[in-house]
C-alpha atoms as one frame of an Amber mdcrd trajectory, in Angstrom:
protein
 -39.002  -9.103 -21.521 -36.331 -10.006 -23.574 -37.334 -11.844 -26.560 -35.987
 -15.114 -27.458 -33.897 -13.728 -30.755 -32.561 -11.071 -28.244 -30.901 -13.550
 -26.126 -27.835 -14.406 -27.785 -27.073 -10.676 -28.475 -27.240 -10.041 -24.755
 -25.310 -13.410 -24.065 -22.466 -12.376 -26.747 -22.615  -8.770 -24.972 -21.119
 -10.250 -21.795 -18.114 -11.695 -23.500 -17.659  -8.663 -25.421 -17.785  -6.623
 -22.359 -15.077  -8.747 -20.678 -12.946  -9.234 -23.579 -13.236  -5.350 -23.546
 -12.267  -5.103 -19.785  -9.797  -7.768 -20.194  -7.997  -5.321 -22.861  -8.385
  -2.123 -21.167  -6.960  -3.712 -17.930  -4.238  -5.904 -19.239  -1.294  -4.000
 -17.757  -3.049  -4.410 -14.389  -3.339  -7.338 -12.061  -7.309  -7.764 -13.078
  -9.187 -10.979 -12.212 -11.974 -12.889 -13.815 -13.546 -12.522 -10.478 -13.609
  -8.821 -10.956 -14.851  -8.868 -14.503 -17.743 -10.864 -13.273 -18.703  -8.039
 -10.728 -18.224  -5.590 -13.163 -20.746  -7.079 -15.099 -22.736  -8.335 -12.501
 -22.343 -12.037 -13.591 -21.367 -15.380 -11.743 -18.078 -16.695 -12.626 -19.634
 -19.953 -14.036 -22.098 -17.817 -16.215 -19.401 -15.946 -17.786 -17.874 -19.246
 -18.560 -19.968 -21.033 -20.110 -21.121 -18.218 -22.176 -17.270 -17.427 -23.170
 -16.708 -21.234 -23.636 -19.698 -20.941 -26.285 -18.450 -18.174 -28.223 -14.653
 -18.830 -28.045 -13.972 -21.903 -27.288 -11.470 -20.712 -24.298 -12.322 -20.104
 -20.463 -12.035 -16.383 -19.470  -9.225 -17.090 -17.719  -7.362 -19.189 -20.967
  -8.333 -15.925 -22.862  -6.729 -13.427 -20.392  -3.537 -15.877 -20.186  -3.538
 -15.998 -23.758  -3.848 -12.140 -23.874  -1.097 -11.393 -21.548   1.390 -14.310
 -23.248   0.707 -12.390 -26.544   1.511  -9.055 -24.846   4.925 -10.909 -23.264
   5.975 -11.951 -26.841   6.109  -8.578 -28.298   7.714  -7.055 -25.218  10.521
  -9.486 -24.911  10.694  -9.550 -28.806  10.831  -5.911 -28.732  12.435  -4.482
 -26.099  15.200  -4.721 -24.149  13.051  -4.049 -20.459  13.912  -6.889 -17.768
  11.593 -10.314 -17.183  10.388  -8.534 -14.127   9.416  -5.565 -15.876   7.406
  -7.135 -18.448   5.767  -9.789 -15.754   3.977  -6.318 -14.187   3.455  -4.880
 -17.651   2.000  -7.851 -18.654  -0.511  -8.025 -15.560   1.166 -10.039 -13.318
   1.495  -9.512  -9.923   4.742 -11.583  -9.217   7.754 -12.343 -12.100   7.630
 -15.613 -10.743   4.294 -16.713 -11.617   4.890 -15.089 -14.874   7.977 -17.181
 -15.284   6.067 -20.383 -14.553   3.015 -19.737 -16.853   5.341 -18.550 -19.540
   7.041 -21.419 -19.198   3.681 -23.729 -19.267   2.456 -21.882 -22.034   5.649
 -21.835 -24.323   8.009 -24.445 -23.212  10.390 -22.117 -22.806  11.592 -19.771
 -19.923  10.898 -15.900 -20.949  14.856 -15.739 -21.261  15.273 -18.358 -23.623
  11.801 -17.053 -25.994  13.790 -13.606 -26.087  17.064 -15.348 -26.993  15.031
 -17.732 -29.971  13.188 -14.560 -31.052  16.475 -12.529 -31.635  18.229 -15.598
 -33.209  15.632 -16.162 -35.540  15.545 -12.495 -36.330  18.900 -12.608 -37.362
  18.467 -15.724 -39.690  15.767 -13.871 -41.606  17.817 -10.529 -42.030
């Protein structure tokens, strides 16, 4: 039987464990549903807990994490957009490009050019 004081810790543990799984599997095509199965929790419950602790849904968190990874790769490597899509956990470059543009209001190629010109300006 859980004590009332330990309930928030258990809830926070689900969120921490989900984040850890997202980070470990960042380069693979992990889904929120797969993480829920691994944690033995329903997607609805994980979403509620995630919102309480991070103000984001698990899917929003995963997308944000993937976008940060893609930003780093676009700025620091000459990998193709297709390679970056797969390295960021997307199963399709088209889906990656759509999601990247929705998130940044720029295509990945535009972002790379913008980042390169911003870096040249600061030198």
